C-alpha positions in Angstrom: 86.1 120.8 73.3 84.7 124.3 73.7 85.5 124.1 77.4 89.2 124.7 76.7 88.4 127.9 74.8 86.5 129.4 77.8 89.1 128.1 80.2 91.8 129.8 78.1 89.9 133.0 78.2 89.5 132.8 82.0 93.2 132.0 82.6 94.1 134.9 80.3 92.1 137.3 82.4 93.7 136.0 85.6 97.1 136.3 84.1 96.6 140.0 83.1 95.2 140.7 86.6 98.3 139.2 88.2 100.7 141.2 86.0 99.0 144.6 86.8 98.6 143.8 90.5 101.6 146.0 91.6 101.3 148.7 88.8 99.4 151.9 88.5 96.9 150.1 86.2 95.4 148.1 89.0 92.8 150.8 90.2 91.6 151.3 86.7 91.3 147.6 85.6 90.9 145.4 88.7 87.1 145.6 89.0 86.7 145.3 85.2 88.9 142.1 85.1 87.0 140.6 88.0 83.6 141.1 86.4 85.0 139.8 83.0 86.3 136.6 84.7 82.8 135.9 86.2 81.1 136.8 82.9 83.2 134.2 81.0 81.5 131.4 82.9 78.0 132.9 82.3 78.8 132.9 78.5 80.1 129.4 78.9 76.7 128.3 80.2 75.0 129.9 77.2 77.4 128.2 74.8 76.6 124.8 76.5 73.1 125.1 75.1 74.4 125.1 71.6 75.0 121.9 69.6 78.4 120.8 68.6 80.4 122.1 66.8 78.6 125.5 67.0 79.5 125.8 70.7 83.1 125.4 69.8 82.8 128.0 67.0 81.1 130.3 69.5 83.9 129.8 72.0 86.5 130.6 69.4 84.7 133.8 68.5 84.4 134.8 72.1 88.1 134.3 72.8 89.1 136.1 69.6 87.0 139.1 70.6 88.6 139.2 74.0 92.1 139.1 72.4 91.2 141.8 69.9 90.0 144.1 72.7 93.1 143.6 74.7 95.3 144.3 71.7 93.6 147.7 71.0 94.0 148.9 74.6 97.2 151.0 74.9 97.5 150.1 78.6 98.2 146.5 77.7 100.5 147.2 74.8 103.5 145.6 76.5 101.4 142.4 77.3 100.5 141.5 73.7 102.7 138.5 73.9 100.1 136.9 76.2 97.4 137.4 73.6 99.6 136.1 70.8 100.0 132.8 72.7 96.3 132.1 72.2 96.2 132.6 68.4 97.0 128.9 67.6 94.1 127.8 69.9 91.6 130.1 68.2 92.8 129.0 64.7 92.7 125.3 65.5 89.2 125.6 67.1 87.8 127.4 64.1 89.3 124.8 61.7 87.9 121.9 63.9 84.4 123.4 63.8 84.4 124.1 60.1 85.7 120.6 59.3 83.0 119.2 61.6 80.3 121.2 59.8 81.5 120.7 56.2 82.8 117.1 56.2 81.4 115.5 59.4 82.4 112.0 58.3 86.0 112.9 57.9 85.9 114.7 61.3 84.4 111.6 63.0 87.0 109.3 61.5 89.9 111.5 62.6 88.4 113.0 65.8 91.2 111.9 68.0 93.7 113.8 65.8 91.7 117.0 66.0 91.4 116.6 69.8 95.2 116.1 70.1 95.9 119.2 68.0 93.5 121.3 70.0 95.2 120.1 73.3 98.6 120.9 71.8 97.4 124.4 71.0 96.0 124.8 74.5 99.3 123.6 75.9 101.2 126.0 73.7 99.7 128.9 75.8 101.4 127.8 79.0 104.7 127.1 77.1 104.7 130.7 75.9 103.8 132.1 79.3 106.6 130.2 80.9 109.1 132.0 78.7 107.5 135.5 79.2 108.8 136.3 82.7 111.3 138.7 81.4 108.7 140.7 79.5 106.5 140.7 82.5 109.3 142.1 84.7 110.0 144.8 82.1 106.3 145.7 82.0 106.2 146.2 85.8 109.5 148.0 85.8 108.3 150.5 83.2 105.1 151.2 85.1 107.0 151.7 88.3 109.5 154.0 86.6 106.6 156.0 85.1 105.2 156.5 88.6 108.6 157.8 89.9 109.1 160.0 86.9 105.6 161.5 87.2 106.3 162.3 90.8 109.6 164.0 90.0 108.1 166.0 87.1 105.2 167.1 89.3 107.6 168.3 92.0 109.9 170.2 89.7 107.0 171.7 87.7 105.6 173.1 91.0 109.0 174.9 91.6 108.8 176.6 88.2 105.1 177.4 88.2 105.5 181.1 89.2 108.1 181.8 86.5 106.0 180.0 83.9 102.9 181.9 84.8 104.8 185.2 84.2 106.0 183.9 80.8 102.5 182.8 79.9 101.4 186.4 80.6 104.2 187.6 78.3 103.0 185.2 75.6 99.5 186.6 75.8 100.9 190.1 75.3 102.9 188.8 72.4 99.7 187.3 70.8 98.0 190.6 71.2 100.9 192.4 69.5 101.0 189.8 66.8 97.4 190.6 65.9 98.2 194.3 65.7 101.2 193.7 63.4 99.5 191.3 61.0 98.5 194.2 58.7 102.1 195.2 58.2 103.1 195.0 54.6 106.7 194.2 55.4 106.1 190.6 56.2 105.0 188.0 53.6 103.1 185.7 55.9 101.9 185.0 59.4 104.6 182.4 59.8 107.3 184.9 59.1 105.8 187.3 61.6 105.7 184.7 64.3 109.3 183.7 63.6 110.4 187.4 64.0 108.6 187.9 67.3 110.1 184.6 68.5 113.6 185.9 67.7 113.0 189.0 69.9 111.7 187.1 72.9 113.8 183.9 72.7 117.0 185.2 74.4 115.6 186.0 77.8 113.4 182.9 77.7 116.6 180.9 77.0 118.1 182.4 80.2 115.0 181.5 82.2 115.0 177.9 80.9 118.7 177.3 81.4 118.8 178.8 84.9 115.7 176.7 85.7 117.5 173.5 84.6 120.6 174.3 86.6 118.4 175.1 89.7 116.7 171.7 89.4 120.1 170.0 89.3 121.2 172.0 92.3 118.1 170.9 94.2 119.0 167.3 93.6 122.5 167.9 94.8 121.2 169.7 97.9 119.0 166.7 98.7 122.0 164.4 98.5 124.1 166.7 100.8 121.2 166.9 103.3 120.9 163.1 103.2 124.6 162.9 104.1 124.1 165.4 107.0 126.4 168.0 105.3 124.3 171.1 106.1 127.1 173.5 105.3 127.4 172.3 101.7 123.6 172.2 101.5 123.4 175.9 102.6 126.0 176.8 100.0 124.0 175.1 97.3 120.8 176.8 98.6 122.6 180.2 98.1 123.5 179.2 94.5 119.8 178.4 93.9 118.8 181.8 95.3 121.2 183.5 92.9 119.8 181.5 90.0 116.2 182.5 91.0 117.3 186.2 91.1 118.7 185.7 87.5 115.4 184.1 86.4 113.5 187.1 87.9 115.9 189.5 86.2 115.5 187.9 82.7 111.8 187.5 83.2 111.6 191.3 83.6 113.8 191.6 80.6 111.3 189.5 78.6 108.5 191.7 79.9 110.4 194.8 78.9 110.8 193.5 75.3 107.1 192.8 75.1 106.3 196.3 76.4 108.7 197.8 73.9 107.0 196.0 71.1 103.6 197.1 72.3 104.8 200.7 72.4 106.1 200.6 68.8 102.8 198.9 67.8 100.7 201.6 69.4 102.6 204.3 67.8 102.2 202.7 64.3 103.4 199.2 63.3 104.3 200.4 59.8 105.4 204.0 60.4 109.1 204.7 60.5 110.5 206.8 63.3 113.9 208.5 64.1 116.2 205.8 65.6 119.7 205.7 67.0 121.2 202.8 65.1 124.2 202.6 67.5 122.0 201.9 70.5 119.9 199.4 68.4 122.9 197.5 67.2 124.5 197.4 70.7 121.2 196.1 72.3 120.7 193.3 69.8 124.4 192.3 69.8 124.2 191.8 73.5 121.0 189.8 73.2 122.4 187.5 70.6 125.7 186.9 72.4 124.3 186.3 75.9 121.5 184.2 74.4 124.1 181.8 72.8 126.2 181.9 76.0 123.1 180.7 77.9 122.9 177.7 75.7 126.7 177.0 75.6 128.6 178.4 78.6 131.9 177.2 77.1 131.5 179.6 74.2 133.3 183.0 74.3 133.9 185.5 71.6 135.5 188.9 71.4 133.0 191.7 70.6 134.5 194.6 68.7 132.3 197.7 68.2 133.2 200.7 66.1 130.2 203.0 66.4 130.3 206.4 64.7 129.6 208.8 67.6 128.3 211.4 65.1 125.9 209.0 63.4 122.6 210.8 62.7 119.3 209.2 63.5 117.6 207.5 60.7 113.9 206.9 60.0 113.2 203.2 60.3 110.8 200.7 61.9 113.1 199.8 64.9 111.7 196.4 65.7 112.1 195.3 62.0 115.7 196.5 61.6 116.4 195.1 65.1 115.2 191.7 63.8 117.5 192.0 60.9 120.5 192.8 63.2 119.6 190.0 65.6 119.5 187.5 62.7 122.9 188.6 61.4 124.5 188.5 64.8 123.1 185.0 65.5 124.5 183.9 62.1 127.9 185.5 62.9 128.1 183.8 66.3 127.0 180.5 64.8 129.8 180.7 62.2 132.6 181.4 64.7 131.2 178.7 67.0 131.3 176.1 64.2 134.9 177.1 63.3 135.9 176.9 67.0 134.4 173.4 67.2 136.4 172.3 64.2 139.5 172.8 66.4 141.4 175.4 64.2 144.7 176.1 65.9 145.1 179.5 67.4 141.6 180.6 66.5 139.9 183.3 68.5 136.2 183.9 67.8 135.6 187.5 66.9 132.5 189.4 65.8 132.9 193.1 64.7 130.1 195.6 64.3 130.6 199.1 62.9 128.5 202.0 61.8 129.4 204.9 59.6 127.9 207.6 57.4 128.6 207.2 53.7 127.2 210.1 51.7 123.5 209.9 51.8 123.5 206.5 53.4 124.2 204.9 56.8 126.3 201.7 56.7 126.2 198.9 59.2 128.9 196.2 58.9 128.6 192.9 60.7 131.8 190.9 60.3 132.9 187.5 61.8 136.1 185.5 61.4 134.1 182.2 61.1 133.7 179.6 58.5 132.8 181.9 55.6 130.4 181.4 52.7 131.4 179.3 49.7 131.5 181.3 46.5 129.1 178.9 44.7 126.2 179.5 47.3 126.8 183.2 47.9 124.1 184.2 45.4 121.6 181.8 47.0 122.1 182.9 50.6 119.3 185.5 50.6 116.8 183.1 48.9 113.8 181.9 51.0 114.3 178.5 52.7 117.9 178.3 51.7 120.1 177.4 54.7 123.6 176.0 55.4 122.7 174.9 58.9 121.8 171.3 59.7 118.1 170.2 59.6 116.2 171.6 62.6 118.7 174.4 63.3 117.7 176.8 60.6 114.5 177.7 58.7 116.1 179.4 55.8 113.8 182.4 56.3 116.1 184.7 58.4 118.1 186.3 55.7 115.2 186.3 53.3 113.1 188.3 55.8 116.1 190.6 56.4 116.3 191.3 52.7 112.6 192.1 52.5 112.8 194.4 55.5 116.0 196.3 54.4 115.5 196.4 50.6 111.7 196.3 50.1 110.4 198.1 53.2 113.3 200.6 53.8 114.7 201.1 50.3 118.1 200.0 51.5 120.7 197.4 50.4 122.4 194.3 51.7 125.8 193.3 50.4 127.9 190.2 51.3 131.7 189.9 51.3 133.1 186.5 52.3 136.2 184.3 51.9 135.5 180.6 52.7 137.3 179.6 55.9 138.3 183.1 56.7 135.5 185.7 57.3 132.1 187.0 56.3 130.9 190.6 56.3 127.2 191.6 55.9 126.9 195.2 54.8 123.5 197.0 55.5 123.0 200.3 53.8 120.0 202.5 54.8 119.1 205.8 53.1 119.1 209.0 55.3 
């Protein structure tokens, strides 16, 4: 009886070898499976020296060990249905052997029944295999698709390697800057610091990522046109790709400029305030926020209204910190008008206004949007850490909390909020002269 257990193990190995024959798994497993098939009959010879029913129990244990090994291998995850077909045979063989050992008389009287049950369990394997062609085809299709996808990813990755290398260098510079800024008392934790730095570098990186994606699509289109023999259209697409690469280069330099600017501020003193033109600072970060959102959603447009006081005096601040505050508020303003636009409000025109003015011994910056507004019941919570009105994954709830710490605690200023739900929101930043 133990012969059927080793035969099942051998056929299982042969079946697996057949399934992986035309897949990327063949080079890895072919030799191992061939050796395993030969080893089965060596072990079968050893089992033959054991007395019944111990040889049957030994065979069941051997087959079970083989099935457990196959189940643990991730490469064979989609072929587990083959292993499952052998479970009844293993269970029946173990029961047969135990009954033979414990109650031999009963086993001898009903031996024919036990043999029939074992043969049925053995036959069950082939019945299951006959219905598994669909899973086998799916397994091969998935492996072939993985090969194709790996090839495409490798090709497209090579195209973007140069740009990514430049960005990696920028990241290294950012990490150096991060270490220099850790001592700053204006931030509550390393996580908040990292989030702030990410805000400043995210916009040009968004441009690079988006233009890269568009370029990859254009390359596919150019290949199709070349296949058709339409060289004129292919050349036009090639020209578009060249323009995209010029934009990637431009925004890569922009990212490098931001990093160098941060390093310059850091070298001067990461926590020492310096005279700054708030008009220039607000204009710079307004453009970064707007074009960053436009890079993600090209259908989005908004009117930018700027009322800068030409006579505005310079004010002593930490530029990168206040810039982070402005960027956060501009991003929130654009998000609010974008959500209102998506709601399909009739006649709605997204508008973000920025103004600066001198009010006594203070400089006032107003950021106003005609977006969704802030409900009265949550207005007092809006500056609390981790409180956000954005969907999960789109907001950390730290942006306005950090802004409050920077303006109020680090600069001795003030942040006020004016809002009517469904109509507008105005953030008012006041900094002492």
